[in-house]
N, C-alpha and C positions, 0 to 999 in steps of 0.2 A: 504494500500500500504506500502510495506517495502522500506525504502530509506537508502542507505549506505552513511555514511559521511566519506570522505577520507581527512585526514589531512597530509599535507606535513611537514616534519621535518627531524631530524637526531638523531643518537644515539652516545653518547660519551662513549667509553669503556676504562678503565684504566687497563693496564697489568703490573704487578710487575715482573720484570726480576729476582729478587732475589728469590721470592717465586714461580716463574714460573707458575703463574695463574692470571686470571682476578680478580681484587679486587673490582671494582665498575663499574656501568654504569648509564647513565642518558639520558632520552629522552627529546629532545628539540623540541617543536612543533612551527610551524610558524602560521601566520594568514591566510595562503593559505589553503582554504577548498573547496572541490568539493562535490556535491551530485549526486548520480546515483541510478537507480533502480537495482533490483537484476540481470538484464541481462546486466548491465554495461552501460546503456543508460543515458546520462545526464538528470537530473530532474531539471526543474525550481522549485522553492520552493513552487509553488501553493498557495502562500499566507501564508504558514506555517512558523512559527518562529523556524526553525530547529536548530539555533545556540543559542537559549535561555537557553537550558540545557547544562551544562558542565559535561562531564564524565572525570575523572582524567586518566592520562596516567601512571598508576602504573606499574612499572616493578620490577620483583624480582631480588634482588642483587645476584651476584654469591656466591655460597657456597664453602666450601672446596673441592678442586679437580676439580671444573668446569673450563674448559678452559685450563687445563694444557697441553693438546696436540695440541692446536690451533697454 
């Protein structure tokens, strides 16, 4: 069975008005997590420890030119 883990959070993005582009971003995850099947139905964890493995929330930082027209 495939189970999706949905983590609530937000993204902080910093825009430099002198450079006219985004210069950084950071993802902030909360402790609020839901699990669902591939059809979007809630899944009780079926005795599985689905939160034991941590996957990092790596985000690529903006590069030159990204976000200049946003």
